[in-house]
C-alpha positions in Angstrom: -50.5 -3.4 33.1 -47.4 -1.1 32.6 -44.6 -2.9 30.9 -42.3 -4.7 33.4 -39.0 -6.2 32.2 -38.5 -9.9 32.7 -36.6 -11.0 35.8 -36.1 -8.8 38.8 -36.0 -5.0 38.4 -35.9 -2.1 40.9 -38.5 0.5 40.2 -37.1 3.7 41.6 -40.3 5.8 41.1 -42.3 3.5 43.4 -39.4 2.2 45.5 -40.5 -1.4 44.5 -38.8 -4.4 43.1 -40.8 -6.1 40.4 -40.5 -9.8 39.7 -41.6 -11.3 36.4 -41.5 -14.9 35.3 -42.6 -16.8 32.1 -44.3 -20.2 32.6 -47.0 -21.5 30.3 -47.5 -24.7 32.3 -47.6 -23.4 35.8 -50.9 -23.1 37.7 -49.4 -21.5 40.9 -46.3 -19.4 41.3 -44.7 -18.2 44.6 -41.9 -15.8 45.1 -39.4 -16.7 47.8 -37.2 -14.1 49.4 -34.3 -15.0 51.7 -34.3 -12.4 54.5 -31.9 -12.9 57.4 -31.8 -16.6 56.8 -35.5 -17.0 56.7 -37.6 -17.7 53.5 -40.5 -15.3 53.1 -43.1 -16.4 50.6 -45.2 -14.1 48.4 -47.9 -15.4 46.2 -47.6 -14.3 42.5 -51.2 -13.8 41.6 -51.1 -11.4 38.7 -50.7 -12.9 35.2 -50.7 -11.5 31.7 -50.8 -14.3 29.1 -48.1 -16.8 30.3 -46.2 -14.1 32.3 -46.5 -14.0 36.0 -45.6 -10.9 37.9 -45.7 -9.1 41.2 -44.0 -6.2 43.0 -42.6 -6.1 46.6 -42.1 -3.0 48.7 -40.2 -2.4 51.9 -37.2 -4.6 51.0 -33.6 -3.6 50.4 -33.5 -3.5 46.6 -29.8 -4.2 46.0 -28.7 -7.6 47.2 -32.1 -9.2 47.8 -32.0 -13.0 47.3 -34.9 -14.6 45.6 -36.2 -17.8 44.0 -39.5 -19.2 42.8 -41.7 -22.2 43.6 -44.0 -23.7 41.1 -47.3 -25.5 41.6 -46.8 -26.1 45.3 -43.5 -27.9 44.8 -41.0 -27.2 47.6 -38.0 -27.0 45.2 -36.6 -23.5 45.0 -36.1 -22.5 41.3 -33.6 -20.0 40.0 -34.9 -17.1 37.9 -33.7 -17.6 34.2 -33.2 -13.9 34.1 -31.1 -13.7 37.3 -28.3 -11.1 36.7 -26.3 -12.3 39.7 -26.3 -15.6 41.6 -25.3 -16.5 45.1 -24.9 -20.1 46.3 -25.9 -20.8 49.9 -25.6 -24.4 51.1 -25.8 -25.7 47.5 -28.9 -23.6 46.7 -28.8 -21.1 43.9 -30.4 -17.8 44.6 -31.0 -14.9 42.2 -29.6 -11.6 43.4 -31.4 -8.2 42.7 -28.8 -5.8 41.3 -28.9 -2.2 40.1 -26.4 -1.3 37.5 -25.2 2.3 37.7 -21.7 1.8 36.2 -20.2 5.0 34.8 -18.7 4.2 31.3 -17.4 7.8 30.9 -16.4 8.2 27.3 -16.1 4.5 26.4 -16.9 3.6 22.9 -16.8 0.3 21.0 -13.7 0.0 18.7 -15.9 -1.3 15.8 -13.1 -3.1 14.0 -14.1 -3.9 10.5 -14.5 -7.6 9.9 -11.9 -7.3 7.1 -9.3 -6.2 9.6 -10.2 -8.5 12.5 -7.7 -10.8 14.2 -9.2 -12.8 17.0 -7.4 -14.1 20.1 -9.2 -16.9 21.9 -8.5 -16.9 25.6 -9.7 -18.1 29.0 -10.1 -15.3 31.6 -8.5 -17.4 34.4 -6.0 -19.4 32.4 -4.6 -16.3 30.6 -3.1 -14.7 33.7 -3.2 -17.2 36.5 0.5 -17.9 36.2 1.7 -14.6 34.9 4.7 -13.6 37.1 4.4 -9.9 36.3 0.8 -9.5 37.4 0.0 -8.9 41.1 -0.9 -12.2 42.8 -4.4 -11.0 43.9 -5.3 -10.1 40.3 -4.0 -13.3 38.5 -6.8 -15.3 36.9 -9.3 -12.4 37.2 -11.0 -9.8 35.0 -8.7 -7.3 36.7 -5.7 -9.4 35.7 -6.7 -9.5 32.1 -7.0 -5.7 32.1 -3.8 -5.1 34.0 -1.3 -2.9 32.1 1.1 -5.8 31.6 -1.6 -7.8 29.8 -2.9 -4.8 27.9 0.6 -4.0 26.7 1.2 -7.6 25.6 -2.0 -7.8 23.6 -1.4 -4.5 21.8 2.2 -5.4 21.0 1.0 -8.7 19.7 -1.3 -6.9 17.3 -4.6 -8.7 17.7 -7.8 -6.7 17.3 -10.3 -8.7 19.3 -10.2 -11.0 22.3 -12.7 -13.9 22.3 -13.3 -15.0 25.9 -14.5 -18.5 26.8 -17.7 -18.5 28.8 -18.0 -15.9 31.6 -21.7 -16.6 32.1 -22.5 -18.2 35.5 -21.8 -21.9 35.2 -21.5 -25.0 37.4 -19.5 -28.2 37.8 -21.3 -31.3 36.6 -22.1 -33.9 39.3 -19.8 -36.4 37.6 -16.9 -34.0 37.8 -17.7 -33.2 41.4 -17.4 -36.9 42.2 -14.0 -37.0 40.5 -12.9 -33.8 42.4 -12.5 -32.1 39.0 -14.0 -28.8 37.8 -15.5 -27.5 34.6 -12.7 -25.2 33.6 -14.0 -24.2 30.2 -17.3 -23.0 31.5 -19.8 -24.4 29.0 -22.1 -25.8 31.7 -24.2 -22.6 32.1 -27.3 -22.1 34.2 -27.6 -18.3 34.5 -26.6 -16.7 31.2 -27.4 -13.1 32.3 -25.1 -13.4 35.4 -21.4 -12.8 35.3 -19.2 -15.6 36.6 -17.9 -14.5 40.0 -15.0 -17.0 40.2 -13.0 -14.6 38.0 -13.5 -11.6 40.4 -10.6 -10.4 42.4 -12.7 -9.5 45.4 -11.0 -6.2 45.9 -12.8 -3.6 48.0 -15.3 -1.3 46.2 -15.6 -3.7 43.3 -18.1 -6.4 42.3 -17.9 -9.1 39.7 -20.0 -7.1 37.2 -18.1 -3.8 37.7 -14.7 -5.5 37.5 -15.8 -7.1 34.2 -17.0 -3.7 33.0 -13.7 -2.2 34.0 -11.9 -4.8 31.9 -14.0 -4.1 28.8 -13.4 -0.4 29.2 -9.7 -0.9 29.5 -9.5 -3.1 26.4 -11.7 -0.6 24.5 -9.3 2.2 25.4 -6.5 0.5 23.4 -8.8 -0.4 20.6 -9.4 -4.1 21.4 -12.8 -5.6 21.0 -14.3 -8.1 23.5 -16.3 -11.1 22.1 -18.0 -13.5 24.4 -18.4 -17.2 23.9 -22.0 -17.8 24.9 -23.9 -21.1 25.6 -27.5 -21.2 24.3 -27.6 -24.9 23.3 -28.2 -26.6 26.7 -28.2 -25.9 30.4 -26.6 -27.3 33.5 -29.8 -29.3 34.2 -28.3 -32.0 31.9 -30.3 -35.2 31.3 -33.4 -36.6 33.0 -31.2 -37.7 35.9 -29.5 -34.4 36.2 -30.3 -31.6 38.8 -33.3 -29.3 38.6 -32.5 -25.6 38.8 -35.3 -24.0 36.9 -36.6 -25.1 33.4 -37.3 -28.7 34.3 -40.0 -27.5 36.7 -40.9 -24.1 35.3 -41.9 -25.1 31.7 -39.9 -28.0 30.4 -41.9 -28.5 27.2 -41.3 -24.9 26.0 -37.6 -24.7 27.1 -36.4 -28.1 26.0 -36.8 -30.4 23.0 -38.5 -33.8 23.7 -39.1 -36.8 21.6 -42.5 -38.4 21.0 -42.1 -40.4 24.2 -41.4 -37.3 26.3 -37.7 -37.9 26.7 -35.2 -35.1 26.5 -33.5 -34.9 23.1 -29.7 -34.8 23.4 -28.3 -32.9 20.3 -25.6 -31.3 22.4 -23.9 -34.3 24.1 -24.8 -32.7 27.5 -28.2 -34.3 28.1 -30.7 -31.6 26.9 -31.2 -29.2 24.0 -32.8 -25.8 24.3 -35.9 -25.2 22.2 -36.3 -21.8 20.5 -39.9 -22.0 19.3 -42.0 -20.1 21.9 -41.8 -16.3 21.6 -40.9 -15.9 25.3 -38.0 -18.4 25.0 -36.7 -16.5 22.0 -37.2 -13.3 24.0 -35.1 -14.8 26.8 -32.1 -15.2 24.4 -32.6 -11.8 22.8 -32.9 -10.0 26.1 -29.8 -11.7 27.3 -27.7 -10.8 24.3 -28.9 -7.2 24.4 -28.1 -7.1 28.1 -24.5 -8.0 27.6 -24.2 -5.4 24.8 -26.0 -2.6 26.5 -24.8 -3.2 30.1 -21.3 -4.5 29.4 -20.5 -2.9 26.0 -19.7 -6.3 24.4 -18.6 -6.2 20.8 -19.7 -9.7 19.7 -20.7 -13.2 20.5 -19.6 -16.7 19.5 -22.4 -19.2 19.8 -21.4 -22.6 21.0 -23.0 -25.5 19.1 -24.8 -22.8 17.1 -26.9 -25.3 15.0 -29.2 -25.5 18.0 -30.2 -21.8 17.4 -31.8 -22.8 14.1 -33.4 -26.1 14.9 -37.2 -26.3 14.2 -36.3 -29.3 14.9 -34.3 -29.6 11.6 -31.8 -26.8 11.0 -33.4 -23.8 9.3 -31.4 -20.8 8.4 -34.5 -18.7 8.7 -35.6 -20.0 12.1 -37.5 -17.6 14.3 -34.4 -17.0 16.6 -32.0 -16.5 13.7 -34.3 -14.0 12.1 -34.8 -12.2 15.4 -31.0 -11.9 15.8 -30.6 -10.7 12.3 -33.1 -7.9 12.5 -32.3 -6.6 16.0 -31.0 -3.0 15.9 -28.7 -3.6 18.9 -27.2 -6.8 17.6 -26.7 -5.5 14.0 -23.9 -3.4 15.3 -21.8 -6.2 16.7 -20.0 -9.4 15.5 -21.8 -12.7 15.4 -20.0 -16.0 15.1 -21.5 -19.5 15.0 -19.9 -22.8 15.8 -21.9 -24.4 12.9 -22.6 -27.8 14.3 -24.2 -30.0 17.0 -24.2 -33.8 17.3 -27.8 -34.2 16.1 -29.1 -35.4 12.7 -27.8 -33.0 10.0 -26.1 -31.1 12.7 -23.1 -30.1 10.6 -24.0 -26.9 8.9 -20.7 -25.2 7.9 -21.5 -22.5 5.4 -25.2 -22.5 5.9 -25.7 -19.7 8.5 -27.2 -16.5 7.2 -25.5 -13.1 6.9 -24.2 -11.5 9.1 -22.9 -14.6 10.9 -19.3 -15.7 10.5 -18.5 -19.4 11.2 -15.8 -21.4 12.8 -14.2 -23.3 9.8 -13.0 -26.7 11.0 -12.4 -27.7 7.4 -9.7 -25.0 7.2 -8.2 -26.4 10.4 -7.9 -30.0 9.1 -6.8 -29.0 5.6 -3.9 -26.9 6.9 -2.8 -29.5 9.4 -2.8 -32.2 6.8 -1.0 -30.0 4.2 1.9 -29.2 6.5 2.1 -32.2 8.8 0.9 -35.1 6.6 1.5 -33.8 3.1 -1.6 -35.5 1.7 -3.5 -32.4 0.5 -3.2 -31.2 -3.1 -2.5 -27.5 -3.8 -6.0 -27.0 -5.2 -7.6 -27.9 -1.8 -5.0 -25.9 0.0 -5.7 -22.8 -2.1 -9.4 -23.2 -1.7 -9.0 -22.9 2.1 -6.4 -20.2 1.8 -8.9 -18.2 -0.2 -11.5 -18.1 2.6 -13.2 -21.3 1.5 -15.1 -19.4 -1.1 -17.0 -22.4 -2.3 -18.7 -22.5 1.1 -19.1 -18.8 1.9 -19.2 -16.8 -1.4 -23.0 -16.7 -1.5 -26.0 -14.6 -0.3 -23.9 -11.5 0.1 -21.4 -13.0 2.5 -17.8 -11.8 2.6 -14.5 -13.6 3.0 -14.5 -12.7 6.7 -17.4 -15.2 7.2 -14.7 -17.9 7.4 -13.2 -18.0 10.9 -9.9 -19.6 10.1 -8.0 -21.4 12.9 -5.4 -24.1 13.3 -6.1 -24.7 17.0 -8.7 -23.6 19.5 -9.5 -24.4 23.2 -11.0 -27.7 22.1 -8.0 -29.9 21.0 -4.3 -29.8 21.0 -2.4 -26.6 21.4 -0.1 -25.8 18.4 3.0 -26.9 20.3 1.3 -30.2 21.2 0.1 -30.6 17.6 3.7 -30.9 16.5 4.8 -32.8 19.6 2.3 -35.7 20.0 0.9 -38.3 17.7 -1.7 -39.4 20.3 -3.8 -37.6 22.9 -2.8 -38.0 26.5 -6.0 -37.3 28.5 -5.5 -39.8 31.4 -5.9 -37.0 34.0 -9.5 -36.5 32.9 -10.7 -39.7 34.5 -12.1 -41.3 31.4 -9.3 -43.8 30.6 -8.2 -41.6 27.8 -11.4 -42.3 25.9 -12.5 -38.6 25.8 -11.2 -36.0 23.3 -10.8 -36.2 19.5 -8.9 -39.2 18.1 -8.4 -37.6 14.7 -6.1 -34.7 15.2 -3.8 -34.7 12.1 -0.9 -34.1 14.4 2.7 -35.1 13.9 5.3 -35.4 16.7 8.1 -35.1 14.1 10.1 -38.0 15.6 9.6 -38.1 19.4 6.4 -38.3 21.4 6.2 -35.4 23.8 9.1 -33.4 25.4 12.6 -33.9 24.0 16.0 -32.4 24.1 16.8 -33.5 20.5 17.9 -30.4 18.7 16.9 -31.6 15.3 13.4 -32.4 16.4 13.0 -29.1 18.3 14.1 -27.2 15.2 11.6 -29.1 13.0 8.8 -28.3 15.6 9.7 -24.6 15.7 9.7 -24.5 11.9 6.4 -26.2 11.6 4.8 -23.9 14.1 6.0 -20.9 12.2 4.7 -22.2 8.9 1.3 -23.1 10.4 0.9 -19.7 12.1 2.1 -17.8 8.9 -0.4 -19.8 6.9 -3.2 -18.8 9.3 -2.3 -15.2 9.4 -1.8 -14.8 5.7 -5.0 -16.6 4.6 -8.0 -14.6 3.4 -10.7 -14.7 6.0 -10.7 -14.0 9.7 -7.8 -15.5 11.6 -8.3 -16.8 15.1 -5.2 -17.4 17.3 -5.4 -19.6 20.4 -3.8 -17.8 23.4 -0.3 -19.1 24.1 0.2 -20.6 20.6 2.3 -17.6 19.7 5.0 -18.8 22.1 4.5 -22.5 22.2 2.3 -23.2 25.2 1.7 -26.9 25.9 -0.9 -29.0 27.7 1.4 -32.0 27.7 -0.7 -33.8 25.1 -4.1 -33.3 26.7 -6.5 -32.4 23.9 -9.6 -32.1 26.0 -8.7 -29.9 29.0 -12.3 -28.9 29.8 -12.0 -30.3 33.4 -8.4 -29.3 34.2 -8.6 -26.1 36.2 -4.9 -26.2 37.1 -1.3 -25.7 35.8 -2.0 -28.1 32.9 -4.3 -25.6 31.1 -3.2 -22.3 32.6 -0.7 -20.5 30.4 2.8 -21.0 31.7 4.4 -17.7 31.0 7.7 -18.8 32.4 8.1 -20.8 29.1 8.3 -17.5 27.2 12.0 -17.6 26.5 14.7 -18.7 24.1 12.9 -20.5 21.1 9.5 -19.4 22.5 10.5 -15.7 22.3 11.7 -16.3 18.7 8.3 -17.7 17.8 6.5 -14.8 19.5 8.5 -12.3 17.6 7.8 -14.2 14.4 4.0 -14.0 15.0 4.2 -10.3 15.8 6.0 -9.7 12.5 3.5 -11.8 10.4 0.6 -9.9 12.0 2.2 -6.6 11.1 2.7 -7.9 7.5 -0.9 -9.0 7.2 -2.1 -5.5 8.1 0.0 -4.1 5.2 -1.4 -6.3 2.4 -4.5 -4.8 1.0 -5.7 -8.1 -0.4 -6.1 -9.3 3.2 -7.8 -6.3 4.5 -10.9 -5.8 2.4 -14.4 -7.3 1.9 -13.9 -8.5 -1.7 -13.5 -12.1 -2.8 -10.2 -12.6 -4.6 -10.4 -12.8 -8.3 -7.8 -15.1 -10.0 -6.5 -12.2 -12.1 -3.8 -13.4 -14.5 -2.3 -10.0 -14.6 -2.9 -9.1 -11.0 -4.0 -5.7 -12.1 -5.7 -4.5 -8.9 -4.5 -4.4 -5.3 -7.4 -6.7 -4.4 -6.5 -9.7 -6.6 -4.4 -12.8 -6.4 -2.2 -14.8 -8.8 -1.4 -18.4 -8.2 2.0 -19.4 -9.5 3.9 -22.6 -9.7 7.6 -23.3 -9.0 8.6 -21.8 -12.3 6.7 -18.6 -11.7 4.1 -19.4 -14.3 0.3 -19.5 -13.7 -0.9 -22.7 -12.2 -2.2 -25.3 -14.6 -4.9 -27.9 -13.9 -2.3 -30.5 -13.5 -0.4 -28.3 -11.0 -3.5 -27.9 -8.9 -4.3 -31.6 -8.8 -0.9 -33.1 -7.8 -0.9 -34.7 -4.4 2.9 -34.7 -3.9 4.1 -31.7 -1.8 4.9 -29.0 -4.3 6.1 -25.4 -4.0 3.4 -22.7 -4.5 3.7 -19.0 -5.0 0.9 -16.6 -4.1 1.1 -13.1 -5.5 -1.1 -10.6 -3.6 -1.8 -6.9 -4.3 0.7 -6.9 -7.1 3.9 -6.7 -5.0 3.6 -9.2 -2.2 4.8 -12.7 -3.0 4.2 -15.5 -0.5 6.4 -18.6 -1.3 5.3 -21.8 0.3 7.5 -25.0 0.4 5.7 -27.8 2.2 8.2 -30.5 1.0 10.9 -32.2 3.0 13.8 -30.7 0.9 15.0 -27.3 -0.2 13.3 -26.1 -3.4 14.5 -23.8 -6.2 11.9 -21.4 -7.6 11.6 -18.6 -10.1 9.9 -15.4 -9.1 7.5 -13.6 -11.6 9.4 -10.3 -11.2 12.6 -9.1 -9.6 12.6 -9.0 -5.8 12.9 -5.6 -4.3 13.4 -6.9 -0.7 12.9 -9.9 1.5 10.2 -9.4 4.1 10.1 -12.6 6.1 11.8 -16.0 6.0 15.0 -17.1 4.3 15.6 -17.4 0.6 18.9 -17.5 -1.2 19.6 -16.3 -4.7 20.8 -18.9 -7.2 22.3 -18.4 -10.6 20.1 -16.0 -12.6 18.3 -12.8 -11.6 14.9 -14.4 -10.6 16.1 -17.8 -9.4 16.0 -18.5 -5.7 16.1 -21.3 -3.1 13.8 -21.8 -0.1 14.2 -24.2 2.9 12.0 -27.2 3.5 8.7 -26.7 5.4 8.9 -22.9 5.3 7.1 -19.8 4.1 8.9 -16.7 2.9 7.4 -13.3 2.1 9.0 -11.2 -0.6 8.3 -7.8 -2.0 8.5 -7.5 -5.8 9.5 -4.6 -7.9 6.8 -2.9 -9.9 
């Protein structure tokens, strides 16, 4: 036969729609079209290997609704390749679409990894409460690409926006019973299909075209779009969960099972996708290429990425990981793994192959403990600050492989991190048993909201220091949307089911101290972009003379090179980090002001407050702060 793409495809030459489905276990396949409320059934008799295919003429190509039936079962099954989904009376139907979007002169920004600053955001939550965006556009793809939002992102200085799942997803039955919704979007069932909930429904637009407009608008100002994608489980959940496709189409090839035939749950969601069969691997590859070629996506972040390499143990040269590495389309984009799942040996930080970068939760915990609990020695701090080189400096990987973050969608916001000692997840309907209990947070004296000026000052200071640490560390910084001005979720550290004002960014809070924090973050981002040692692909060398613009010198309070004893002390001590010869970062994690001696004369203060003491190179820095100084040659 002539090659037919998987899924549904309009063939203009013959005015036909082809339908192609993989199932190694099926003995009978039927195509079901919904026409004027009536189901029309077409037997799928042609087969090539384990691929079933047929073509249908005399139907309206665009907008045709279709499903499959397998082995005489009356259950209507959704095409795994469906590029759009329509829900009618609870039934999911694939929709035939034809993409003829005009990209004009759009081109991908191609931001080098070494200059990348990621901004993690939720399409709806980012703009749903934004007062300066038209009501109809709030919480939509169009809202994200509105000039108000575009201007905000460009002025902030980030280079890449990482969007939480925009693949078609569903609410779990348990959440439906609680009248809650899966806000985060990780319960995906149709990974090719754009989520229509974030479409503005304006005339002459469609969910896909509005999304493409958004990408094009962001590209125009040089911002990349990275998608958080879910290829670890599906919305079919466990054995008691619903059946949408794989459970009836070919469960043994799509899901991992134990020796007793039970679904293996390495994801915490009831099932785990299995990437061993060539056609299942092709399904993922076709999907990734579709988003890149059809939507001009600049990168992917893989949720619970260890699943991608399971064979069933994790293997960095698994068939799927090799396929991704060698693909000419995917070689041009950014690839990011969340390097864990909940299965045996699921934690694989540092073990993904080039060119993957990885979310570094060890960076997160170390920096939280350093500033908020003061129980981290300077040696451990420096190791994380230097892109966790002991984890990533191998097999040709660069410092950018470490995705550094203090907070992300999963957990406390930064404001809540310095405002709550305990999680407050009662609204989630699980008696506050969900969410992480080990947050390394510190409320600095009062649990939750307060009017105490001293506590508020401490919280603002700590947020500044944590954000400056993030943005001045070697590696790729990732900023959670709203952290730059103190967004709060009122202590809820697991807002996955809160599609409401609790998780939507409250832009009305962007005032007073919040504006001060925002201006601070903008300034630190500007500074990062000026320091050559933070904008190249070379691992720092601990150069005692700091002879090159790429190197680092680690200095103690007296301005001398750090000794072994200095590195190992657990008491909070001042540290000076000299980058690119002239830039001096002074870090005081202690509870009191500290005097320090700079290695050279200071030409100018760049950020933060220091006061000169008696002597040319003697200075004082406030407690819990970071200052950036520029040294004379």
